[in-house]
C-alpha positions in Angstrom: 23.1 -9.1 25.9 19.7 -10.1 27.2 18.9 -6.4 27.9 20.7 -5.0 24.9 17.3 -4.1 23.2 16.3 -2.2 26.3 19.4 -0.2 26.4 19.7 0.3 22.7 16.3 0.1 21.1 17.7 1.8 17.9 20.0 -0.5 15.8 20.5 -2.9 18.7 24.0 -4.4 18.9 24.0 -8.3 17.8 27.0 -9.4 19.9 29.1 -8.4 22.9 31.8 -6.6 20.9 29.1 -4.5 19.1 27.5 -3.8 22.5 31.0 -2.5 23.8 31.7 -0.3 20.9 28.0 1.1 21.0 28.5 1.8 24.8 31.6 3.9 24.0 29.9 5.6 21.2 26.8 6.5 23.3 29.1 8.2 25.9 30.3 10.6 23.2 27.2 10.9 21.1 24.1 10.2 23.1 21.3 11.3 20.7 18.8 9.2 19.0 19.9 10.7 15.6 23.5 9.4 16.5 22.1 6.0 17.3 20.5 5.9 13.9 23.8 6.4 12.2 25.2 3.2 13.7 23.6 0.3 11.9 24.0 -3.3 13.1 24.4 -5.7 10.2 26.1 -9.1 10.0 29.9 -8.6 9.4 33.1 -10.3 9.5 36.3 -8.1 9.8 34.3 -5.1 8.7 32.9 -6.5 5.6 29.4 -5.9 4.4 26.4 -8.2 4.8 26.6 -8.6 1.1 30.2 -9.9 1.2 29.2 -12.5 3.4 26.9 -14.0 1.0 30.0 -14.7 -1.2 31.4 -17.3 1.2 29.2 -19.9 2.9 31.8 -20.3 5.8 31.0 -16.7 6.8 27.3 -16.7 6.6 26.7 -17.6 10.3 29.5 -15.5 11.6 29.1 -11.9 13.2 32.5 -10.8 14.2 33.6 -7.3 13.3 37.1 -7.5 14.7 38.0 -10.4 12.4 38.8 -13.1 15.0 36.8 -15.5 12.9 39.3 -15.4 10.1 41.1 -18.7 10.6 44.8 -18.5 11.6 44.9 -14.7 11.8 44.7 -14.4 15.4 45.8 -16.9 18.2 42.1 -17.2 19.2 40.8 -17.8 15.7 37.8 -20.0 15.5 38.7 -23.5 14.4 
């Protein structure tokens, strides 16, 4: 992640999971215009950044897969 901004200077992934998704995406769509179509915004379980403002427990989380949702996954954050 220390070099994420060098590899992906446009819409740099904010966590390892986003980095992994972006790596796969780039294999299929390597253009700059494709990179601009993949925004990196705070999200929990595919919510929007605005939705995070509704619940203070989510504000400091960035987990697009939803592992952060307590009790949903075996490895949920506690």
